[in-house]
Backbone as a ProteinNet text record, in pm:
[ID]
protein_1_A
[PRIMARY]
XXXXXXXXXXXXXXXXXXXXXXXXXXXXXXXXXXXXXXXXXXXXXXXXXXXXXXXXXXXXXXXXXXXXXXXXXXXXXXXXXXXXXXXXXXXXXXXXXXXXXXXXXXXXXXXXXXXXXXXXXXXXXXXXXXXXXXXXXXXXXXXXXXXXXXXXXXXXXXXXXXXXXXXXXXXXXXXXXXXXXXXXXXXXXXXXXXXXXXXXXXXXXXXXXXXXXXXXXXXXXXXXXXXXXXXXXXXXXXXXXX
[TERTIARY]
1927.2	1938.3	1838.4	1939.8	1942.5	1817.9	1734.3	1618.2	1654.5	1538.3	1577.5	1539.1	1558.5	1500.3	1402.2	1349.3	1167.4	1221	1216.5	1237.5	1086.4	1081.2	959.6	1013.8	1013.3	1039.2	967.5	972.3	904.4	926.8	783.7	836	807.1	809.5	738.6	575.2	597.9	511.3	369.9	507.5	415.1	549.4	611	771.1	879.1	847	992	1120.9	1119.4	1270.1	1300.3	1174	1245.8	1189	1234	1266.7	1365.8	1416.9	1608.3	1653.8	1806.4	1894.1	1897.2	1824.8	1893.4	1735.1	1625.8	1455.2	1478.6	1608.7	1607.3	1658.7	1759.5	1890.8	1819.4	1705.3	1647.3	1548.2	1485.7	1416.3	1435.4	1532.1	1576.2	1674.8	1722.3	1798	1707.7	1560.3	1416	1453.5	1405.9	1359.7	1218	1215.6	1044	1039.3	908.3	845.9	672.5	647.6	475.5	451.2	333.4	226.3	132.3	46.2	-77.2	-117	-278.7	-430.5	-535.5	-644.2	-746.7	-804.8	-879.3	-906.3	-963.6	-877.1	-926.1	-843.7	-759.1	-686.5	-486.3	-462.1	-281.8	-210.7	-259.4	-240.2	-137.8	-108.9	-76.8	58	139.5	266.8	384.1	270.1	304.2	334.1	232	244.7	380.8	369.6	540.9	653.9	644.7	779.9	784.9	663.9	698.2	795.7	833.3	991.8	1118.9	1100.8	1185.2	1225.7	1123.4	1243.2	1299	1343.3	1410.8	1292.8	1394.7	1290.6	1229	1287.9	1249.9	1183.2	1133.4	1061.4	957.8	954.3	809.2	742.1	646.5	567	382	406.2	305.8	188.4	113.6	16.4	-79.3	-102.2	-177.5	-340.9	-444.4	-560.9	-615.7	-663.5	-794	-933.2	-892	-1099.9	-1236.1	-1153.2	-1242.4	-1170.2	-1260.9	-1178.3	-1253.4	-1383.9	-1509.6	-1632.5	-1629	-1770.3	-1875.8	-1758.1	-1857.3	-1786.6	-1863.4	-1767.5	-1677.5	-1536.4	-1447.3	-1480.7	-1608.4	-1684	-1721.6	-1813	-1815.9	-1678.2	-1793.5	-1647.2	-1607.2	-1702.3	-1680.6	-1562	-1519.9	-1427.4	-1267.2	-1253	-1161	-1122.2	-1262.3	-1186.2	-1174.1	-1233.7	-1207.1	-961.8	-1022.3	-867.8	-736.2	-807.2	-726.7	-716	-791.9	-768.6	-688.5	-661.6	-591.8	-465.6	-445.1	-289	-226	-330.7	-291.8	-237.9	-296.8	-281.9	-155.2	-155	-49.7	84.4	90.6	250.5	259.5	135.8	185.6	274.2	234.3	316.3	429.7	473.9	580.9	697.4	605.8	680.1	742.3	691.7	759.1	860.8	853	956.5	1101	1073.8	1110.7	1205	1097.1	1166.1	1278.7	1254.4	1378	1427.2	1478.3	1582.8	1625.1	1485.7	1507.3	1387.4	1465.9	1483.8	1298.2	1272.9	1120.1	1125.3	1129.8	1076.7	918	839	747.5	708.9	643.9	651.6	577.2	563.3	535.3	511.1	358.2	308.7	381.9	422.7	465.2	593.4	598.3	653.7	582.6	725.9	625.8	539.8	611.7	567.7	434	399.2	290.4	194.8	39.7	-43.7	-59.8	90.6	81.4	63.6	-23.9	7.3	72.6	196.5	300.7	288.3	262.5	300.9	211.3	75.6	60.6	144.8	200.6	277.9	405.7	458.6	574.1	553.6	421.8	420.8	389.2	383.7	292.7	493.3	570.9	684.4	839.4	834.1	932.1	1006.8	909.2	961.7	1022.1	1012	1070.7	1160.2	1135.7	1281.9	1360.1	1433.3	1494.8	1393.4	1413.3	1316.7	1354.7	1370.7	1413.1	1363.7	1327.5	1196.9	1361.4	1290.5	1338.9	1284	1250.5	1184.1	1187.9	1067.6	1077.9	977.1	950	925.5	770.3	698.6	541.5	473.8	331.5	228.1	210.2	195.4	174.8	272.9	417.8	497	521.3	481.8	463.7	367	253.9	117.1	172.8	237.8	230.2	380.3	461.1	538.7	519.8	358.6	316.5	251.2	205.3	120.3	214.5	401.1	442.9	484.8	420.1	456.3	513.8	579	603.4	517.7	460.6	375.8	401.3	505.9	521.4	613.9	577.9	731.1	713.9	842.2	889.2	832.6	724.9	656.9	531.6	464.6	329.1	367.9	237.8	166.5	126.3	139.9	95	7.8	-72.1	-167.1	-227.7	-204.5	-269.8	-343.9	-480.8	-575.9	-641.6	-735.3	-754	-904.9	-932.1	-1079.4	-1203.7	-1124.7	-1236.5	-1318	-1257.8	-1266	-1413.7	-1473.6	-1602.4	-1554.4	-1722.8	-1735.3	-1609.4	-1700	-1640.8	-1521	-1486.7	-1311.1	-1187.4	-1295.4	-1215.6	-1215.9	-1339	-1336.4	-1250.7	-1301	-1191.1	-1023.4	-1002.8	-804.1	-797.9	-900.5	-876.8	-795.3	-923.3	-899.5	-819.1	-761	-614.1	-505.6	-482.3	-364	-370.3	-228.3	-165.7	-170.6	-103.1	-126.6	-173.5	-252.8	-326.4	-351	-310.4	-321.9	-434.3	-477	-646	-588.3	-594.3	-559.2	-726.4	-704.8	-801	-949.6	-948.7	-1076.8	-1199.6	-1176.6	-1296.3	-1386.7	-1503.4	-1649.1	-1681.7	-1597.9	-1555	-1539.1	-1543.1	-1518.7	-1571.5	-1712.5	-1831.5	-1791.9	-1772.2	-1783.6	-1649.4	-1512.6	-1382.6	-1457.1	-1458.1	-1531.3	-1591.8	-1659.2	-1815.9	-1705.9	-1597.8	-1506.8	-1453.2	-1395.2	-1273.1	-1348.2	-1479.9	-1561.8	-1571.5	-1608.6	-1611.2	-1476.5	-1423.7	-1304	-1231.9	-1306.3	-1240.7	-1139.7	-1085.5	-950.3	-973.2	-1111.4	-1170	-1117.7	-1122	-1082.2	-924.9	-867	-747.6	-659.6	-672.8	-687.3	-696.4	-634.7	-573.1	-586.6	-603.8	-638.2	-540.6	-474.9	-410.4	-388.1	-420.6	-444.1	-345.1	-321.7	-210.3	-61.2	1.7	79	230.2	309.7	413.1	393.1	264.8	248.7	205.4	218.2	194.2	34.9	-39.2	-189.6	-212.3	-61.7	-110.3	-237.7	-305.8	-390	-383.9	-327.7	-319.5	-425.5	-541.3	-587.5	-635.9	-677.4	-762.7	-868.1	-930.4	-1039	-1145.1	-1154.7	-1291.8	-1289	-1196.4	-1252.1	-1268.7	-1230.5	-1363.8	-1416.1	-1534.4	-1680.8	-1661.9	-1761.2	-1856.6	-1778.8	-1679.5	-1660.1	-1625.9	-1663.7	-1542.6	-1437.8	-1332.3	-1180.2	-1171.1	-1020.2	-991.4	-922.1	-881.7	-802.3	-710.6	-598	-527.7	-514.5	-565.6	-581.8	-569.3	-504.3	-460.2	-520.3	-596.7	-601.6	-499.3	-448	-304.8	-418.1	-365.9	-309.2	-209.7	-193.4	-27.7	-48.7	37.9	40.6	96.5	140.1	146.4	243.8	339.6	358.2	536.1	578	663.2	782.8	820.5	940.2	1054.6	1159.5	1243.7	1194.3
-1276.5	-1247.6	-1133.1	-1065.4	-969.5	-1005.6	-868	-894.8	-917.4	-961.8	-988.1	-842.6	-781.3	-694.7	-701.4	-617.4	-606.2	-614.6	-569.6	-534.4	-530.8	-422.2	-392.2	-314.3	-467.2	-462.3	-450.3	-310	-293.3	-343.3	-399	-527.2	-431.3	-335.7	-258.5	-233.2	-235.2	-229.3	-353.5	-412.1	-578.8	-669.6	-627.1	-673.1	-704.7	-854.4	-876.9	-840.4	-792.2	-724.5	-621.4	-504.5	-402.8	-359.1	-495.4	-518.6	-392.9	-388.7	-351.7	-461.8	-410.2	-519.4	-590.5	-452.1	-516.3	-555.7	-516.5	-609.2	-775	-789.1	-945.5	-1034.9	-945.3	-980.4	-1051.1	-959.5	-929.6	-1062.9	-1107.8	-1216.8	-1328.9	-1350.1	-1505.7	-1534.4	-1375.6	-1462.5	-1507.7	-1462.8	-1484.2	-1602.6	-1617.6	-1741.6	-1759.1	-1633.4	-1590.8	-1435	-1467.9	-1404.2	-1395.5	-1249	-1189.2	-1124	-1116.2	-1080.9	-1058.7	-921.7	-911.1	-1026	-1015.2	-1059.4	-1070.4	-1041.6	-1098.1	-1223	-1252.1	-1381.7	-1463.6	-1605.2	-1652	-1669.1	-1543.5	-1515.4	-1539.3	-1582.3	-1577.7	-1432.8	-1321.3	-1264	-1129.8	-1059.8	-976.2	-1007.6	-890.6	-933.7	-1100.7	-1158.5	-1297.2	-1373.9	-1309.7	-1323.5	-1283.9	-1212.3	-1114	-1208.5	-1283.4	-1353.9	-1475.7	-1511.9	-1674.5	-1783.4	-1822.6	-1935.7	-1812.1	-1721.3	-1652	-1669.9	-1786.3	-1745.6	-1907.2	-1910.3	-2053.9	-2115.6	-2274.9	-2385.5	-2412.1	-2370.7	-2333.4	-2243.2	-2156.8	-2060.9	-2078.9	-2007.3	-1962.1	-1862.5	-1853	-1752.2	-1727.8	-1657.1	-1605.5	-1469.5	-1528.4	-1443.2	-1373.8	-1278.6	-1176.2	-1156.1	-1184	-1160.2	-1067.5	-999.8	-863	-915.6	-908.8	-891.2	-849.1	-734.6	-688.8	-598.2	-600.1	-491.8	-362.8	-407.6	-347.2	-400.2	-510.4	-478.8	-397.9	-377.8	-222.7	-89.9	40.8	135.6	191	224.3	330.3	349.1	441.6	548.3	468.3	392.3	232.9	250.5	289.5	276.7	80.8	40.4	-105.9	-137.8	-111.4	-102	-68.9	35.8	57.7	-45.5	-37.7	-134.3	-289	-347.4	-450.7	-433.7	-339.3	-344.9	-312.7	-224.9	-201.2	-338.5	-425.2	-515.1	-656	-599.3	-736.6	-687.8	-553.1	-516.1	-541.3	-512.4	-580.5	-682.6	-772	-934.3	-1007.4	-880.8	-961	-880.6	-766	-765.1	-795.5	-873.1	-995.7	-1087.2	-1151	-1270.6	-1194.4	-1067.2	-1059.4	-1033.3	-976.9	-935.8	-1073.8	-1159.8	-1288.8	-1332.8	-1296.7	-1412.5	-1260.1	-1159.7	-1078.6	-1087	-1044.5	-1090.1	-1262.9	-1333.3	-1447.9	-1445.6	-1310.3	-1297.2	-1313.8	-1393.5	-1384.3	-1281.1	-1257.9	-1145.8	-1177.8	-1091.3	-1135.8	-1012.8	-1087.7	-952.4	-977.9	-823	-783.9	-755.5	-823.9	-790.8	-692.8	-603.2	-450.4	-426.2	-437.7	-365.1	-239.6	-196.2	-33.7	-13.7	65	150.4	116.2	61.3	58.6	180.8	266.4	409.8	446.9	410.7	517.8	436	469.5	391.1	223.2	219	53.4	-18	-96.1	-177.3	-197	-196.5	-178.4	-104.4	34.1	160.5	93.6	23.8	4.1	-44.5	-163.3	-250.6	-150.3	-56.3	-11.2	51.9	139.3	204.1	165.6	11.4	-63.5	-88.8	-83.7	-191.4	-76.3	-14.8	75	157.7	146.3	228.7	59.8	-47.7	-153.3	-212.9	-227.8	-406.2	-290.3	-323.4	-298.3	-264.7	-175.8	-160.1	-111.4	-158.8	-111	-108.2	-40.9	-23.6	10.2	-55.1	-67.9	-12.7	113.3	133.2	143.5	145.2	104.3	169.2	131.3	220.7	193.7	303.2	280.8	258.6	239.3	140.5	238	455.5	517.6	567.7	507.9	563.7	456.2	338.4	228.9	261.7	326.8	398.6	470.8	584.9	664.7	687.8	565.7	516.1	472.3	331.1	238.7	408.7	495.8	556.3	618	599.8	651	780.5	931	1026.8	1057.6	1163.8	1229	1290.1	1237.5	1345.2	1444.1	1497.2	1654.4	1687.2	1857.7	1938.2	2049.8	2115.2	2193.2	2251.1	2336.6	2388.9	2291.6	2161.8	2174.5	2092.6	2106.7	2037.7	1930.2	1795.5	1642.5	1641.3	1623.1	1583.3	1436.1	1334.2	1242.5	1182.2	1149.1	1116.3	975.1	964.9	809.6	800.3	723.9	711.5	698.2	710.9	648.9	814	890.6	1050.5	1090.1	1205.5	1241.7	1292.4	1275.5	1360.7	1481.5	1534.7	1716.1	1773.3	1691	1703.1	1671.3	1510.6	1433.9	1599.5	1661.6	1761.5	1903.1	1873.1	2032.1	2032.3	1905.9	1885	1873.1	1809.8	1812	1899.1	1980.7	2097.3	2240.1	2206.4	2295.9	2259.4	2106.7	2042	2035.2	2026.2	2049.1	1869.7	1835.6	1669.7	1608.1	1474	1388.2	1272.9	1178.2	1018	978.9	919.1	850.4	674.6	712.6	528.3	458.4	375.3	289.6	351.1	291.9	312.5	181.1	125.7	2.6	46	14.8	50.6	229.7	242.3	428.1	474.4	397.1	363.5	544	529.5	626.9	786.9	742.8	900	932.8	858.7	904.7	988	903.1	970	1128.8	1111.5	1238.9	1334.2	1348.3	1425.2	1460.9	1406.1	1429.6	1522.4	1484.1	1575.9	1720	1716.5	1876.5	1908	1881	1932.1	1922.2	1938.3	1944.3	1884.6	1729.1	1616.4	1534.2	1475.6	1358.2	1339.3	1428	1354.7	1347.1	1434.6	1413.9	1265	1175.6	1088.7	894.7	861.3	805.2	663.7	562.1	455.8	302.3	304.2	170.3	43.5	-33.4	-134.1	-244.9	-293.3	-361.8	-333.6	-242.2	-187.9	-255.6	-227.8	-383.6	-517.6	-563.7	-670.3	-775.6	-860	-942.2	-885.6	-883.5	-790.8	-720.3	-544.9	-448.2	-399.6	-300.3	-287	-115	-45.5	100.5	178.6	297	333.9	452.2	512.6	662.8	638.6	675.5	677.1	680.8	761.8	745	693.8	585.7	463.7	318.7	327.2	222	191.5	269.1	261	254.4	149.9	121.7	33.1	-91.5	-200	-150.7	-264.6	-212.4	-261.5	-138.8	-220.9	-266	-296.6	-413.6	-281.8	-362	-294.7	-226.6	-307.2	-252.1	-169.5	-68.8	40.1	137.6	276.1	377.4	417.6	608.7	676.8	831.9	805.9	896	1063.6	1169.6	1292	1373.8	1389.3	1432.6	1577.4	1632.6	1804.5	1849	1952.3	2010.8	2139.8	2198.4	2276	2313.4	2398.3	2482.6	2330.6	2345.2	2324	2404.7	2360.7	2479.5	2445.6
2735	2612.3	2566.5	2437.6	2417.1	2298.4	2222.4	2200.1	2012.4	1941.7	1864.9	1767.1	1614.1	1591.6	1503.3	1491.1	1379.3	1276.3	1095.9	1038.9	930.3	892.9	833.9	672.5	602.7	485.5	381	297.8	212.7	47.3	-15.2	-168.7	-270.6	-247.9	-363.7	-394.6	-582.5	-606.1	-658.1	-711.4	-669.1	-741.9	-880.2	-919	-818.4	-821.3	-724	-743.2	-906.9	-989.9	-900.7	-827.7	-858.6	-632.8	-594.4	-437.2	-423.6	-342.8	-356.2	-280	-294.9	-256.4	-136.4	4.7	91.5	99.8	53.7	125.9	66.5	-90.7	-118.3	-4.4	69.6	124.4	235.2	319.6	445.8	429.1	350.3	357.7	299.2	200.4	197.7	341.5	447.2	564.1	617.2	638.1	734.4	758.3	939.4	969.6	998.8	1040.3	1045.8	964.9	911.7	810.2	837.2	862.1	938.7	777.9	737.3	628.2	711.7	629.1	608	540.5	558.2	463.4	457.7	423.2	427	460.4	516.2	569.9	472.2	451.9	326.3	180.2	162.1	83.7	116.4	7.4	41.1	100.9	29.3	33.9	-81.7	-149.8	-172.2	-169.3	-31.8	-36.3	-9.4	11.3	58.7	-96.8	-183.5	-360	-402.9	-369.5	-425.4	-409.2	-281.8	-228.6	-271.2	-332.3	-381.7	-438.8	-313	-360.9	-346.7	-267.2	-230.7	-70.2	-42.6	96.8	137.6	259.5	281.5	366	294.6	319.5	450.1	563.6	731.2	732.9	677.2	709.2	815	925.4	972.2	930.9	886	834.2	950.7	962.2	1055.9	984.4	919.7	838.8	876.1	916.4	1043.5	921.3	1002.6	915	946.9	844.2	951.1	985	1051.2	1137	1074.6	984.8	913.2	825.3	662.2	570.5	513.6	442.9	368.9	437.3	518.5	549.6	641.6	703.9	778.8	712.2	710.3	754	829.4	797	873.1	947.8	943.6	1075.3	1173.9	1178.7	1269.5	1347.3	1470.3	1600.1	1639.8	1572.8	1585.4	1511.7	1356.3	1278.8	1346.2	1419.8	1452.5	1614.6	1678.4	1753.9	1738.7	1590.4	1587.6	1558.9	1496.9	1405.3	1554.5	1661.9	1773.1	1809.3	1839	1901.5	1818.8	1711.4	1575.9	1594.6	1625.5	1625.9	1735.3	1845.4	2000.9	1964.5	1905.5	1931.5	1828.4	1722.3	1663.5	1721.3	1760.6	1850.9	1968.3	2013.8	2142.3	2077.2	1963.4	1909.6	1876.2	1785.9	1756.6	1854	1941.7	2031.5	2119.2	2191.8	2230.4	2145.8	1985.9	1909.9	1894.5	1930.7	1986.8	2103.9	2154.9	2294.6	2346.8	2259.6	2235.7	2174.3	2109.8	2046.8	1900.9	1861.9	1719.7	1657.3	1508	1466.2	1335.3	1360.1	1221.4	1141.5	1047.6	896.2	905.7	852.4	785.9	707.7	618.9	481.6	429.1	314.1	343.4	213.4	124	40.6	-34.9	-124.9	-152.3	-20.3	33.3	94.3	263.1	337.8	499.6	567.9	510.9	625.7	517.5	399.3	305.6	333	389.5	420.6	418.8	488.8	545.6	632.5	677.6	789	872.4	855	930.1	1042.5	994.4	1073.3	1236.9	1202	1354.9	1445.4	1426.7	1459.9	1503.6	1436.9	1451.5	1613.3	1571.9	1684.7	1829.3	1803.2	1932.3	1965	1895.8	1930.4	1944.1	1898.5	1863.3	2002	2142.8	2217	2318.1	2266.9	2372.2	2290.6	2159.2	2080.9	1952.7	1868.5	1821.1	1637.5	1595.2	1478.2	1331.4	1258.5	1136.3	990.7	944.5	837.7	695.8	558.8	452.9	350.1	291.9	264.3	136.3	26.4	-118.1	-193.5	-331.5	-469.1	-415.3	-439.4	-388.2	-537.7	-449.6	-582.4	-714.4	-624.8	-766.9	-799.1	-788.7	-875.1	-982.2	-980.4	-1056.6	-1178	-1131.8	-1177.6	-1266.1	-1221.3	-1297.4	-1412.4	-1369.2	-1484.1	-1597.2	-1520.7	-1635.1	-1732.3	-1713.9	-1806.7	-1922.5	-1890.3	-2040.7	-2015.6	-1872	-1868	-1699.3	-1707.1	-1603.7	-1512.1	-1408.1	-1330.9	-1331.5	-1296.1	-1194.9	-1331.8	-1345.3	-1381.7	-1290.8	-1313.7	-1260.4	-1094.8	-1066.2	-968.2	-926.8	-1039.2	-954.1	-848.7	-785	-661.6	-675.2	-647.1	-641.7	-498.8	-517.7	-414.5	-418	-276.3	-305	-230.8	-260.8	-174.5	-210.4	-110.2	-85	-87.9	-234	-260.3	-122.9	-88.7	89.5	97.7	98.1	126.9	71.9	107.8	97.2	-57.6	-197.1	-235	-253.4	-168.6	-173.3	-120	-77.8	-19.1	-170.2	-249.5	-341.8	-409.5	-458.9	-580.8	-520.3	-338.9	-364.2	-426.4	-347	-334.4	-440.6	-587.7	-699.2	-794.5	-722.5	-853.6	-758.3	-639	-586.1	-639.7	-736.5	-746.6	-929.4	-947.6	-1011.8	-1091.3	-1040.7	-1066.4	-939.1	-954.2	-857.8	-847.7	-723.6	-761.3	-637.8	-724.2	-620.1	-566.2	-477.4	-403.1	-351.6	-357.7	-204.7	-317	-402.5	-511.3	-511.8	-527.3	-536.6	-605.2	-410.2	-394.4	-467.2	-434.2	-486.6	-590.2	-698.2	-872.5	-859.7	-852.9	-909.7	-823.8	-725.6	-631	-675.4	-680.6	-790.9	-869.7	-971	-1113.6	-1111.2	-1004.8	-1032.6	-947.4	-865.6	-827.1	-956.6	-983.3	-1095.8	-1191.8	-1277.3	-1346.6	-1247.4	-1144	-1114.5	-1088.8	-1077	-1067.8	-1206.6	-1316	-1462.9	-1467.7	-1428.1	-1495.6	-1484.3	-1520.6	-1521.6	-1678	-1792.3	-1933.8	-1898.7	-1833.1	-1833.6	-1724.7	-1663.2	-1559	-1637.8	-1538	-1648.7	-1501.4	-1583.5	-1442.8	-1435.7	-1360.6	-1393.1	-1236.8	-1330.2	-1214.5	-1215.7	-1102.3	-1086.1	-1145.4	-1118.1	-1187	-1138.9	-1196.7	-1196.6	-1226.3	-1193.2	-1189	-1345.9	-1370	-1453.2	-1550.3	-1481.5	-1472.1	-1510.6	-1556	-1468.6	-1675.6	-1626	-1697.7	-1720.1	-1842.9	-1838.4	-1945.8	-1909.1	-1990.1	-1950.5	-2073.4	-2023.8	-1909.7	-1816	-1748.6	-1802.4	-1892.2	-2006.3	-2075.8	-2072.4	-2190	-2072.6	-1922.3	-1856.1	-1797.5	-1845.1	-1841.2	-1673.4	-1656.1	-1498	-1467.3	-1488	-1460.7	-1311	-1231.2	-1089.2	-1095	-1018.7	-1015.5	-903.1	-948.7	-820	-673.7	-579.9	-494.9	-486	-574.8	-645.3	-849	-784.8	-884.8	-776.1	-931	-864.8	-996	-953	-1061.6	-1080	-1206.5	-1179.7	-1283.3	-1269.6	-1317.7	-1334.1	-1492.8	-1465.8	-1464.2	-1409.8	-1422.5	-1532.1	-1546.7	-1667.9	-1694.8	-1573.1	-1510.8	-1574	-1470.9	-1551.1	-1687	-1799	-1815	-1875.9	-1937.5	-2017.8	-2172.7
[MASK]
++++++++++++++++++++++++++++++++++++++++++++++++++++++++++++++++++++++++++++++++++++++++++++++++++++++++++++++++++++++++++++++++++++++++++++++++++++++++++++++++++++++++++++++++++++++++++++++++++++++++++++++++++++++++++++++++++++++++++++++++++

């Protein structure tokens, strides 16, 4: 029996209308659909495709053993996630070796800071794997601001809010345009870094880009409230133009 194919399908930033034609086709035809989620949650990827899958679909929710409960620098963090990805791989490998195709739902683009990459590296040398690229969340975020993010020779830097504050500030100061992802509990640190880099007043906060509850505002007007995980900060470049 020939092996089935693993499809890493990018869903885009959250609006189903922004999915590619190929992603839509693979999803609607899939008998086996896997997706990541936090324990006790439905999962953002699963919410995006609600009502789009066939009636007899077999779902495989992959629940993270840890998310923000311990810091990423804790050795237990990597150990727990490594075991988790290995367990998921074994389950998927069993389906694939049995000749079944599997679609793995990926928020945004599968190869852009996504969990799918950890499955990909474990399976790509053993079974056929196809990856469907997609619109990233940051693209939807800067589009929501109504302004181009880069002009001419602008340098765009994408940063994670989980980075140390001094590194954030240094990279921000060196760049013309900036995107900051994974903000959440790091909100105050990111704001402090933007002020240190002289970019705070030009920053925008976008929450739930392209989703029904999308929110767009200048960061300086956002106050001190806690931002959700699906938040992105954008600083637009102002470079060369005719």
